[in-house]
N, C-alpha and C positions, 0 to 999 in steps of 0.2 A: 609435464601432460601432455598425453599422446593426442594424435589427429581423431581417435575416436570418439575421445572425452571432449573437445573442442566441438567435434558435429554435434554430440548429445546436447552440450548446452546450448547452443545456437538454435537446436531444434526444438526444444523445450520453451526456448525464449522467445520464440517466434510466434510460437502459440500462443503464450500470454500475452505477447503485443496485438494478436489477432483479435482476441474479445477487447481488447486496449483500444483497439480503433475503433470497433463497434460502439463501444460504451461512450467512449468519447463523443462521437457523433450524437450520443441520444443526449449527452449533458450538453453540447453544443446547441440542441434544438430546445432543450428544457428552458436553459440558460435565456435564450433570445424570447422563448415566449412569459418568460419571469419578467421581463421587461429591461435586461440588459442588453446593450448594444454589441454587433460582432467584434468590435474592437476591444470592450470591457470584458467580454466574455473570454478573450484570448490573453488577453492580461492576464486575469485572474487564472486562468488554466496554465500559463507559462511559469506563473510565479510560485501559486500555491502547489500544483501539480499531486494533487491527493483528491483521489475520486471522491469519498466519503465525505470530505471535509466542503469540497466544492457544491457538490448535489445538497449539502446541509443549508449551506449560505444563501444559494439560488432558490433553495425550498421556502426558508424564512422570507427572503425576499418577494417570491409569488406568491405567498400566504399572506402579505401585506404587511409583514413584518420591517421595522427600521433596520438599516445598518448596522446600527448599535446592537443590536439585538442578533443579528445574523454572524457578524463575526463572533463573538465568545463560544457559539455552538461551533461552528468552525474551527476554532483553535482548540477546543475540548477532542474533538475528533483527532485531529494532528497531532496532537501533544503525544500521542503515543510512540509516533515514530522515534523519539527520543528517549525511548528504551532501545531502540533497535542499535543504538551506537555501543552499547556494553558488548555483543558477541562480534558486531564489526569491526571494532577498535581491534581485535584480536585476529581479524581475519586482513584487511585492506594493509597497503605497504604505508611507510612512515611518508613519503611523498604523498598519497592520496590526501591525508590528514592535517597537511601544512600548506602554507603558502595562498596564491589565490585557487589551486585546484580544490581544496578543502571548499569550496562554496560550491563546486559541481558536486562533488560526493556528497555533500549535504543534502542536495537537493534530490537525488537520486534515492536518499534513504526512505524506502516505501515498504509496503506488507510484502509486494512480490520479490524484491531484489535482495529483501533478508532471505525471505525462505530459501529463492534459488541459493542464495550463499551459503548458508546454513546447512543446506540438503547436500553438500557437497563435504567429502572424508578428506581430500588433499587439501591445503591452503592456495598455491597456483590456483586450484579449479573453481575454488571457492572466490577468489578474486576475478576469476575472468567472467564465472559465471554472474556476480555483482554490477560489473562495468557493461557486459554484453546487454543483459536483460534491461540493465536501466538506462542504456543508450536508446536502444529499441523501443521500448515503453514512451519512453518521453518524446520521440520524433511521432510515432504512431500515433498516442494518446491526442496529442496536439493537433495532430493532421486531421485527425477525426473531429475533434471540437470543432475545427475550423469548416470543414463539410458540414457537419449539424449545424451549427449557427448560420451558414450561409442558407442551407436547405429552410431554416425558420421551422415551421411546426409541419411540414410534411412529413417529418418522421413520426410523429404524433404523441402520443403517451408512450413512453419506454414500456411500460406494464404490457401494453397491448402485443408488443413484439416479443415480450420474453428477456428484451435486455437487462431488465431490473435485476433478474436471477445470475445472470452472468458472472457478476464481483465475486458472488459466495460461493457461487461453484467453482470458479476458478481457485478462489484460494483455499477452497477445502479439497481441492486436488495438489495443492503445494502443501498441505499441511499432512494430509494422509502418509507419507511415506514417515512423516517423524511419531505415529500413531504406532510404528510397529511393536516398539518397547514398551513394557509396561510402565516406565517411568513419565514416558511420552502421555500414555492414556492418562495417567494420574495426574498430569500438569494440566492437558486440555481439558478433565473432567471439571478440576477445580476450578480454572478460570471460566468455565462457562456456567458451574453453578451460583459465583461472586456475581458475574455480571448480570445473569437469568433475575438472580434476587432483587437486584438492585435497578432493574429498569422502570419498576410502576414507582421507585420510591426519591429517584433524583434526574436532573436533566439529561437529555442527549450527549450522549460523549463519556459521563462520568462513569458508568459501568466497564468500559472499557479500561479507562485510566484506571478503576479498581483492580481488575482482573491482570492486567499487563504485568504488576509485579511479580506475581505469584511466577509466572514465565521464566522472568528473568532472575528469582532468586533460584530456582529449581535448575537452572541452565549455569550458576554459577556454583551451588553448592558440590557436585560430582567433580569439577575441577579440581575445588579445592583438596576435596578428600584425595584423590587420584595422586594430588602435589605431595600432599603431606604422606601418603604410602610411602611414596619415592624414599 
């Protein structure tokens, strides 16, 4: 892996981490406004490290729901990260998946790190992208969360600043390179169709879980086909 490749990965990771810091600040403010203390907000952010799940949890609490109702919603949204283990086990080194280090690896398995990793062609670049993106995001997301929590309600409603649109916009930017092929477009369309159809019928988080296996299966089939051809 050359210097140019490393620089490009660091540049992309820094861009993603920048939005994470801003969105983390909005989460910190919303969490405190929902009734959590600063230290509770930080423990939640450090341990869960999943923006959608964190917002879902504090959203339920903020609307008057009990913790027993908030936790399942957050878990449903977070379970999708388990599917990312399928491609990542082929990318990461053995030492990343064994011993105490696997706990750190598991904590960093999120949408952005997976997209950055699978978007590279060579395994060294993929592994480098995973770790650089994951560590930068973890530090800046939680730093932003602390700033937002301390500032409290001074940030106000994230929607008024447009911060609520930053996560889907950033993830779409990560997804876009995968849509260059017909196969990628079909997988994306199938997943979107399933998720959209289920939104009015099932609890929050279930549409994502139902759509995720489509991408996982599609990602495995071509590889098996190529191996069979050999």
